[in-house]
PDB file as gemmi writes it, atoms N, CA and C in Angstrom:
CRYST1    1.000    1.000    1.000  90.00  90.00  90.00 P 1                      
ATOM      1  N   MET A   1      93.375  96.345  81.048  1.00  0.00           N  
ATOM      2  CA  MET A   1      91.969  96.694  81.001  1.00  0.00           C  
ATOM      3  C   MET A   1      91.862  98.205  80.810  1.00  0.00           C  
ATOM      4  N   LYS A   2      90.931  98.613  79.978  1.00  0.00           N  
ATOM      5  CA  LYS A   2      90.725 100.032  79.721  1.00  0.00           C  
ATOM      6  C   LYS A   2      90.294 100.741  80.998  1.00  0.00           C  
ATOM      7  N   GLU A   3      90.809 101.951  81.169  1.00  0.00           N  
ATOM      8  CA  GLU A   3      90.483 102.722  82.371  1.00  0.00           C  
ATOM      9  C   GLU A   3      88.985 102.974  82.504  1.00  0.00           C  
ATOM     10  N   GLU A   4      88.296 103.191  81.372  1.00  0.00           N  
ATOM     11  CA  GLU A   4      86.854 103.457  81.477  1.00  0.00           C  
ATOM     12  C   GLU A   4      86.095 102.243  81.998  1.00  0.00           C  
ATOM     13  N   LEU A   5      86.609 101.037  81.731  1.00  0.00           N  
ATOM     14  CA  LEU A   5      85.959  99.836  82.261  1.00  0.00           C  
ATOM     15  C   LEU A   5      86.242  99.683  83.755  1.00  0.00           C  
ATOM     16  N   LYS A   6      87.432 100.069  84.180  1.00  0.00           N  
ATOM     17  CA  LYS A   6      87.734 100.055  85.614  1.00  0.00           C  
ATOM     18  C   LYS A   6      86.836 101.049  86.343  1.00  0.00           C  
ATOM     19  N   ARG A   7      86.651 102.226  85.745  1.00  0.00           N  
ATOM     20  CA  ARG A   7      85.754 103.222  86.336  1.00  0.00           C  
ATOM     21  C   ARG A   7      84.324 102.695  86.396  1.00  0.00           C  
ATOM     22  N   LEU A   8      83.924 101.963  85.361  1.00  0.00           N  
ATOM     23  CA  LEU A   8      82.578 101.380  85.346  1.00  0.00           C  
ATOM     24  C   LEU A   8      82.377 100.481  86.560  1.00  0.00           C  
ATOM     25  N   ILE A   9      83.332  99.623  86.840  1.00  0.00           N  
ATOM     26  CA  ILE A   9      83.217  98.720  87.996  1.00  0.00           C  
ATOM     27  C   ILE A   9      83.157  99.522  89.287  1.00  0.00           C  
ATOM     28  N   ARG A  10      84.046 100.508  89.432  1.00  0.00           N  
ATOM     29  CA  ARG A  10      84.044 101.326  90.655  1.00  0.00           C  
ATOM     30  C   ARG A  10      82.721 102.077  90.809  1.00  0.00           C  
ATOM     31  N   ASN A  11      82.273 102.699  89.729  1.00  0.00           N  
ATOM     32  CA  ASN A  11      81.017 103.457  89.779  1.00  0.00           C  
ATOM     33  C   ASN A  11      79.828 102.551  90.057  1.00  0.00           C  
ATOM     34  N   TYR A  12      79.822 101.385  89.463  1.00  0.00           N  
ATOM     35  CA  TYR A  12      78.739 100.425  89.659  1.00  0.00           C  
ATOM     36  C   TYR A  12      78.635 100.047  91.136  1.00  0.00           C  
ATOM     37  N   LEU A  13      79.779  99.768  91.748  1.00  0.00           N  
ATOM     38  CA  LEU A  13      79.784  99.425  93.172  1.00  0.00           C  
ATOM     39  C   LEU A  13      79.270 100.591  94.001  1.00  0.00           C  
ATOM     40  N   ASN A  14      79.771 101.774  93.701  1.00  0.00           N  
ATOM     41  CA  ASN A  14      79.400 102.964  94.458  1.00  0.00           C  
ATOM     42  C   ASN A  14      77.907 103.267  94.345  1.00  0.00           C  
ATOM     43  N   VAL A  15      77.382 103.264  93.148  1.00  0.00           N  
ATOM     44  CA  VAL A  15      75.972 103.590  92.910  1.00  0.00           C  
ATOM     45  C   VAL A  15      75.045 102.580  93.573  1.00  0.00           C  
ATOM     46  N   ASN A  16      75.468 101.328  93.617  1.00  0.00           N  
ATOM     47  CA  ASN A  16      74.618 100.274  94.168  1.00  0.00           C  
ATOM     48  C   ASN A  16      74.881  99.986  95.642  1.00  0.00           C  
ATOM     49  N   GLY A  17      75.668 100.848  96.291  1.00  0.00           N  
ATOM     50  CA  GLY A  17      75.869 100.744  97.728  1.00  0.00           C  
ATOM     51  C   GLY A  17      76.800  99.643  98.186  1.00  0.00           C  
ATOM     52  N   PHE A  18      77.663  99.154  97.287  1.00  0.00           N  
ATOM     53  CA  PHE A  18      78.624  98.120  97.668  1.00  0.00           C  
ATOM     54  C   PHE A  18      79.928  98.757  98.134  1.00  0.00           C  
ATOM     55  N   ASP A  19      80.720  97.994  98.831  1.00  0.00           N  
ATOM     56  CA  ASP A  19      82.003  98.450  99.354  1.00  0.00           C  
ATOM     57  C   ASP A  19      82.962  98.732  98.205  1.00  0.00           C  
ATOM     58  N   ILE A  20      83.288  99.996  97.994  1.00  0.00           N  
ATOM     59  CA  ILE A  20      84.148 100.407  96.883  1.00  0.00           C  
ATOM     60  C   ILE A  20      85.573  99.862  97.037  1.00  0.00           C  
ATOM     61  N   SER A  21      85.957  99.504  98.260  1.00  0.00           N  
ATOM     62  CA  SER A  21      87.308  98.968  98.463  1.00  0.00           C  
ATOM     63  C   SER A  21      87.483  97.604  97.793  1.00  0.00           C  
ATOM     64  N   LYS A  22      86.388  96.975  97.419  1.00  0.00           N  
ATOM     65  CA  LYS A  22      86.442  95.674  96.733  1.00  0.00           C  
ATOM     66  C   LYS A  22      86.696  95.820  95.234  1.00  0.00           C  
ATOM     67  N   ALA A  23      86.706  97.041  94.727  1.00  0.00           N  
ATOM     68  CA  ALA A  23      86.821  97.271  93.283  1.00  0.00           C  
ATOM     69  C   ALA A  23      88.092  96.675  92.698  1.00  0.00           C  
ATOM     70  N   GLU A  24      89.226  96.879  93.330  1.00  0.00           N  
ATOM     71  CA  GLU A  24      90.489  96.376  92.769  1.00  0.00           C  
ATOM     72  C   GLU A  24      90.494  94.856  92.690  1.00  0.00           C  
ATOM     73  N   ASP A  25      89.932  94.204  93.705  1.00  0.00           N  
ATOM     74  CA  ASP A  25      89.841  92.740  93.673  1.00  0.00           C  
ATOM     75  C   ASP A  25      88.945  92.276  92.530  1.00  0.00           C  
ATOM     76  N   LEU A  26      87.825  92.963  92.333  1.00  0.00           N  
ATOM     77  CA  LEU A  26      86.923  92.608  91.233  1.00  0.00           C  
ATOM     78  C   LEU A  26      87.575  92.848  89.876  1.00  0.00           C  
ATOM     79  N   ILE A  27      88.314  93.944  89.762  1.00  0.00           N  
ATOM     80  CA  ILE A  27      89.015  94.241  88.505  1.00  0.00           C  
ATOM     81  C   ILE A  27      90.024  93.143  88.205  1.00  0.00           C  
ATOM     82  N   GLU A  28      90.798  92.751  89.203  1.00  0.00           N  
ATOM     83  CA  GLU A  28      91.781  91.675  89.016  1.00  0.00           C  
ATOM     84  C   GLU A  28      91.096  90.368  88.631  1.00  0.00           C  
ATOM     85  N   GLU A  29      90.004  90.053  89.289  1.00  0.00           N  
ATOM     86  CA  GLU A  29      89.280  88.818  88.979  1.00  0.00           C  
ATOM     87  C   GLU A  29      88.754  88.854  87.547  1.00  0.00           C  
ATOM     88  N   TYR A  30      88.174  89.979  87.158  1.00  0.00           N  
ATOM     89  CA  TYR A  30      87.635  90.109  85.801  1.00  0.00           C  
ATOM     90  C   TYR A  30      88.751  89.952  84.767  1.00  0.00           C  
ATOM     91  N   GLU A  31      89.863  90.643  84.998  1.00  0.00           N  
ATOM     92  CA  GLU A  31      90.983  90.551  84.058  1.00  0.00           C  
ATOM     93  C   GLU A  31      91.515  89.127  83.955  1.00  0.00           C  
ATOM     94  N   SER A  32      91.517  88.394  85.065  1.00  0.00           N  
ATOM     95  CA  SER A  32      92.056  87.032  85.055  1.00  0.00           C  
ATOM     96  C   SER A  32      91.224  86.088  84.190  1.00  0.00           C  
ATOM     97  N   GLU A  33      89.983  86.457  83.929  1.00  0.00           N  
ATOM     98  CA  GLU A  33      89.096  85.618  83.123  1.00  0.00           C  
ATOM     99  C   GLU A  33      89.128  85.985  81.638  1.00  0.00           C  
ATOM    100  N   GLN A  34      89.925  86.990  81.276  1.00  0.00           N  
ATOM    101  CA  GLN A  34      89.946  87.480  79.901  1.00  0.00           C  
ATOM    102  C   GLN A  34      91.188  86.995  79.155  1.00  0.00           C  
ATOM    103  N   THR A  35      91.177  87.198  77.840  1.00  0.00           N  
ATOM    104  CA  THR A  35      92.297  86.833  76.979  1.00  0.00           C  
ATOM    105  C   THR A  35      93.043  88.102  76.588  1.00  0.00           C  
ATOM    106  N   PHE A  36      94.366  88.035  76.662  1.00  0.00           N  
ATOM    107  CA  PHE A  36      95.211  89.169  76.301  1.00  0.00           C  
ATOM    108  C   PHE A  36      96.108  88.785  75.137  1.00  0.00           C  
ATOM    109  N   THR A  37      96.558  89.790  74.410  1.00  0.00           N  
ATOM    110  CA  THR A  37      97.535  89.581  73.352  1.00  0.00           C  
ATOM    111  C   THR A  37      98.703  90.521  73.596  1.00  0.00           C  
ATOM    112  N   GLU A  38      99.902  90.070  73.245  1.00  0.00           N  
ATOM    113  CA  GLU A  38     101.076  90.916  73.406  1.00  0.00           C  
ATOM    114  C   GLU A  38     101.260  91.757  72.155  1.00  0.00           C  
ATOM    115  N   LEU A  39     101.434  93.049  72.362  1.00  0.00           N  
ATOM    116  CA  LEU A  39     101.633  93.974  71.257  1.00  0.00           C  
ATOM    117  C   LEU A  39     103.110  94.052  70.894  1.00  0.00           C  
ATOM    118  N   LYS A  40     103.407  94.640  69.754  1.00  0.00           N  
ATOM    119  CA  LYS A  40     104.790  94.737  69.275  1.00  0.00           C  
ATOM    120  C   LYS A  40     105.701  95.458  70.258  1.00  0.00           C  
ATOM    121  N   ASP A  41     105.157  96.405  71.008  1.00  0.00           N  
ATOM    122  CA  ASP A  41     105.975  97.159  71.965  1.00  0.00           C  
ATOM    123  C   ASP A  41     106.174  96.419  73.285  1.00  0.00           C  
ATOM    124  N   GLY A  42     105.640  95.208  73.392  1.00  0.00           N  
ATOM    125  CA  GLY A  42     105.811  94.398  74.594  1.00  0.00           C  
ATOM    126  C   GLY A  42     104.696  94.561  75.617  1.00  0.00           C  
ATOM    127  N   SER A  43     103.800  95.494  75.387  1.00  0.00           N  
ATOM    128  CA  SER A  43     102.674  95.667  76.304  1.00  0.00           C  
ATOM    129  C   SER A  43     101.576  94.662  75.948  1.00  0.00           C  
ATOM    130  N   PHE A  44     100.590  94.569  76.801  1.00  0.00           N  
ATOM    131  CA  PHE A  44      99.501  93.621  76.589  1.00  0.00           C  
ATOM    132  C   PHE A  44      98.181  94.364  76.436  1.00  0.00           C  
ATOM    133  N   GLU A  45      97.310  93.803  75.611  1.00  0.00           N  
ATOM    134  CA  GLU A  45      95.989  94.375  75.389  1.00  0.00           C  
ATOM    135  C   GLU A  45      94.942  93.292  75.605  1.00  0.00           C  
ATOM    136  N   MET A  46      93.921  93.626  76.349  1.00  0.00           N  
ATOM    137  CA  MET A  46      92.831  92.695  76.597  1.00  0.00           C  
ATOM    138  C   MET A  46      91.976  92.622  75.337  1.00  0.00           C  
ATOM    139  N   ILE A  47      91.773  91.403  74.817  1.00  0.00           N  
ATOM    140  CA  ILE A  47      91.029  91.267  73.562  1.00  0.00           C  
ATOM    141  C   ILE A  47      89.644  90.656  73.748  1.00  0.00           C  
ATOM    142  N   THR A  48      89.339  90.201  74.945  1.00  0.00           N  
ATOM    143  CA  THR A  48      87.978  89.742  75.242  1.00  0.00           C  
ATOM    144  C   THR A  48      87.466  90.528  76.432  1.00  0.00           C  
ATOM    145  N   GLY A  49      86.172  90.647  76.527  1.00  0.00           N  
ATOM    146  CA  GLY A  49      85.576  91.287  77.695  1.00  0.00           C  
ATOM    147  C   GLY A  49      85.838  92.765  77.816  1.00  0.00           C  
ATOM    148  N   ASN A  50      86.061  93.428  76.693  1.00  0.00           N  
ATOM    149  CA  ASN A  50      86.450  94.832  76.781  1.00  0.00           C  
ATOM    150  C   ASN A  50      85.349  95.807  76.367  1.00  0.00           C  
ATOM    151  N   THR A  51      84.099  95.420  76.606  1.00  0.00           N  
ATOM    152  CA  THR A  51      82.992  96.332  76.330  1.00  0.00           C  
ATOM    153  C   THR A  51      82.180  96.564  77.602  1.00  0.00           C  
ATOM    154  N   TYR A  52      81.462  97.656  77.599  1.00  0.00           N  
ATOM    155  CA  TYR A  52      80.587  98.003  78.719  1.00  0.00           C  
ATOM    156  C   TYR A  52      79.599  96.873  78.999  1.00  0.00           C  
ATOM    157  N   GLY A  53      78.995  96.350  77.934  1.00  0.00           N  
ATOM    158  CA  GLY A  53      78.010  95.280  78.085  1.00  0.00           C  
ATOM    159  C   GLY A  53      78.584  94.031  78.715  1.00  0.00           C  
ATOM    160  N   GLU A  54      79.786  93.654  78.307  1.00  0.00           N  
ATOM    161  CA  GLU A  54      80.415  92.446  78.857  1.00  0.00           C  
ATOM    162  C   GLU A  54      80.727  92.617  80.339  1.00  0.00           C  
ATOM    163  N   VAL A  55      81.219  93.798  80.716  1.00  0.00           N  
ATOM    164  CA  VAL A  55      81.508  94.045  82.129  1.00  0.00           C  
ATOM    165  C   VAL A  55      80.211  94.054  82.937  1.00  0.00           C  
ATOM    166  N   SER A  56      79.187  94.711  82.427  1.00  0.00           N  
ATOM    167  CA  SER A  56      77.895  94.758  83.128  1.00  0.00           C  
ATOM    168  C   SER A  56      77.314  93.363  83.315  1.00  0.00           C  
ATOM    169  N   ASN A  57      77.346  92.556  82.269  1.00  0.00           N  
ATOM    170  CA  ASN A  57      76.845  91.178  82.368  1.00  0.00           C  
ATOM    171  C   ASN A  57      77.620  90.390  83.404  1.00  0.00           C  
ATOM    172  N   TRP A  58      78.927  90.552  83.437  1.00  0.00           N  
ATOM    173  CA  TRP A  58      79.768  89.845  84.395  1.00  0.00           C  
ATOM    174  C   TRP A  58      79.395  90.246  85.821  1.00  0.00           C  
ATOM    175  N   LEU A  59      79.200  91.553  86.046  1.00  0.00           N  
ATOM    176  CA  LEU A  59      78.816  92.025  87.375  1.00  0.00           C  
ATOM    177  C   LEU A  59      77.479  91.416  87.802  1.00  0.00           C  
ATOM    178  N   HIS A  60      76.535  91.345  86.892  1.00  0.00           N  
ATOM    179  CA  HIS A  60      75.233  90.746  87.216  1.00  0.00           C  
ATOM    180  C   HIS A  60      75.371  89.254  87.522  1.00  0.00           C  
ATOM    181  N   LYS A  61      76.193  88.551  86.752  1.00  0.00           N  
ATOM    182  CA  LYS A  61      76.406  87.115  86.998  1.00  0.00           C  
ATOM    183  C   LYS A  61      77.066  86.881  88.351  1.00  0.00           C  
ATOM    184  N   LYS A  62      77.921  87.824  88.757  1.00  0.00           N  
ATOM    185  CA  LYS A  62      78.592  87.709  90.052  1.00  0.00           C  
ATOM    186  C   LYS A  62      77.616  87.960  91.197  1.00  0.00           C  
ATOM    187  N   GLY A  63      76.431  88.430  90.864  1.00  0.00           N  
ATOM    188  CA  GLY A  63      75.454  88.731  91.900  1.00  0.00           C  
ATOM    189  C   GLY A  63      75.610  90.114  92.479  1.00  0.00           C  
ATOM    190  N   ILE A  64      76.330  90.951  91.752  1.00  0.00           N  
ATOM    191  CA  ILE A  64      76.524  92.328  92.196  1.00  0.00           C  
ATOM    192  C   ILE A  64      75.536  93.177  91.414  1.00  0.00           C  
ATOM    193  N   ASN A  65      74.318  93.198  91.883  1.00  0.00           N  
ATOM    194  CA  ASN A  65      73.283  93.978  91.194  1.00  0.00           C  
ATOM    195  C   ASN A  65      72.329  94.589  92.180  1.00  0.00           C  
TER     196      ASN A  65                                                      
END                                                                             
């Protein structure tokens, strides 16, 4: 997952008064719902859910608003 999307989740929790310690769990949950592809160098890239809008929508669906 892109670092800016991880920051988005952390900032979203912080701004809305939620427990920031839950951020890593939410990041893991979000990543588990996405599709990844393996790159030639053996690393993985998330190919779904990698936009600000998709993360924001997911947070709202989770009831974190």
